[in-house]
C-alpha positions in Angstrom: 23.8 -0.2 -26.5 27.6 -0.5 -25.7 30.4 -2.5 -27.2 34.1 -2.7 -27.6 36.6 -3.9 -30.2 35.0 -6.3 -32.7 31.6 -5.5 -31.1 32.0 -2.2 -32.8 30.7 -4.2 -35.9 27.5 -4.8 -34.1 27.2 -1.3 -32.8 28.0 0.4 -36.0 25.8 -1.8 -38.2 22.9 -1.7 -35.7 22.7 2.1 -35.7 23.4 2.3 -39.6 20.8 -0.4 -40.4 18.1 0.6 -37.8 18.9 4.0 -36.2 15.3 4.3 -35.1 15.6 1.5 -32.7 18.3 3.2 -30.5 18.5 6.2 -28.3 22.2 5.9 -27.4 25.1 3.9 -28.8 28.6 3.7 -27.2 31.5 2.2 -29.3 34.7 1.7 -27.4 37.8 1.4 -29.5 35.5 -0.2 -32.2 36.4 -1.9 -35.5 34.1 -0.1 -37.9 35.8 -0.1 -41.2 36.4 -3.8 -42.1 37.2 -3.2 -45.6 40.4 -1.6 -44.4 41.0 -3.8 -41.5 43.7 -6.0 -43.1 46.0 -3.0 -43.6 46.0 -2.1 -39.9 48.8 -3.4 -37.6 46.6 -6.3 -36.6 45.7 -7.0 -40.3 46.9 -10.7 -40.4 44.7 -11.6 -37.4 41.8 -9.7 -38.9 42.1 -11.7 -42.2 42.0 -14.9 -40.1 39.0 -13.8 -38.2 36.9 -11.8 -40.8 38.3 -12.5 -44.3 40.2 -10.7 -47.0 39.2 -8.1 -49.6 41.2 -10.1 -52.1 38.5 -12.8 -52.1 35.3 -11.6 -53.8 33.0 -13.5 -51.5 34.8 -12.5 -48.3 34.9 -8.9 -49.7 31.2 -8.9 -49.9 30.9 -10.1 -46.3 33.4 -7.5 -45.2 31.4 -4.8 -46.9 28.2 -5.9 -45.3 29.9 -5.8 -41.9 31.6 -2.3 -42.6 29.8 0.2 -40.5 31.6 3.1 -42.3 30.5 2.1 -45.7 26.8 1.7 -44.6 26.2 5.3 -43.2 23.4 6.9 -45.1 23.1 10.7 -45.5 20.4 12.7 -43.8 19.4 10.1 -41.3 18.5 10.7 -37.7 21.2 8.8 -35.9 21.1 8.1 -32.1 23.4 10.0 -29.6 26.7 8.2 -30.2 30.0 8.3 -28.2 32.9 6.7 -29.9 36.4 6.2 -28.5 39.9 5.4 -29.7 43.3 4.8 -28.1 46.3 6.3 -29.9 48.5 3.4 -28.7 46.0 0.8 -30.0 47.6 -1.7 -32.2 44.4 -3.7 -32.9 42.1 -1.0 -33.9 44.0 2.1 -35.1 42.6 5.4 -34.1 41.8 6.5 -37.7 39.3 3.6 -38.0 36.7 4.9 -35.4 37.7 8.5 -36.1 36.7 8.2 -39.8 33.4 6.6 -38.7 32.8 9.3 -36.2 33.4 12.1 -38.8 31.2 10.5 -41.5 28.4 9.9 -38.9 28.5 13.5 -37.8 28.3 14.7 -41.4 25.4 12.4 -42.2 23.4 12.9 -39.0 20.2 14.8 -39.6 19.2 14.9 -35.8 20.4 17.1 -33.0 21.8 14.0 -31.3 25.5 14.5 -30.5 28.0 12.2 -32.2 31.0 12.4 -30.0 34.6 11.2 -30.5 36.9 10.8 -27.5 40.6 10.0 -27.9 42.9 8.9 -25.2 46.5 9.5 -26.0 47.9 7.2 -23.4 46.1 4.0 -23.8 46.0 1.2 -26.3 43.2 -1.3 -27.1 42.4 -1.8 -23.5 42.5 0.1 -20.2 42.5 -3.0 -18.0 46.0 -2.3 -16.8 44.8 0.9 -15.2 42.0 0.6 -12.8 41.4 4.4 -12.3 41.3 5.0 -16.0 39.0 2.0 -16.6 36.5 3.3 -14.0 36.7 6.9 -15.4 36.0 5.7 -18.9 33.0 3.6 -17.7 31.8 6.7 -15.8 32.0 8.6 -18.9 30.0 6.0 -20.8 27.2 5.8 -18.2 27.1 9.5 -17.7 26.6 10.1 -21.4 23.9 7.4 -21.6 22.1 8.6 -18.6 22.2 12.2 -20.0 20.8 11.1 -23.4 18.2 8.8 -21.9 16.8 11.7 -19.8 17.8 10.5 -16.4 17.0 13.6 -14.1 20.2 13.6 -12.1 22.3 13.7 -15.3 20.7 16.8 -17.0 22.6 20.1 -17.4 21.2 22.9 -15.1 
């Protein structure tokens, strides 16, 4: 399973709700801490799209979508690769970083929970073809490795 940006909600909540259904998860510049999204630089847009913590009904919906606040301790989570861009103005790097650290701490399995930061990119690598292809190569290499593809196993 792979997703970017707001699809991080789906990725994060899928593996925190039913980690047994997934072998690999890849979350690219994901929004994973919805309770804190409105204080990020893209906050006003996040409120329009997802709601505000200032409204009790919307707060409950945000909490239900918040991957970070739904991590459970001592659970076998799937192999997970989470990325961030330091120049990202939509999903600031601490959002996925916080999720990755908490997931590493809670993970009971030997599956790796990796966090990759690119200090040169923002929310997207669309403007740089070489970097975009390299990033997707990382994603597929990670997935093939953890899915047991014979050409992607360490020797």
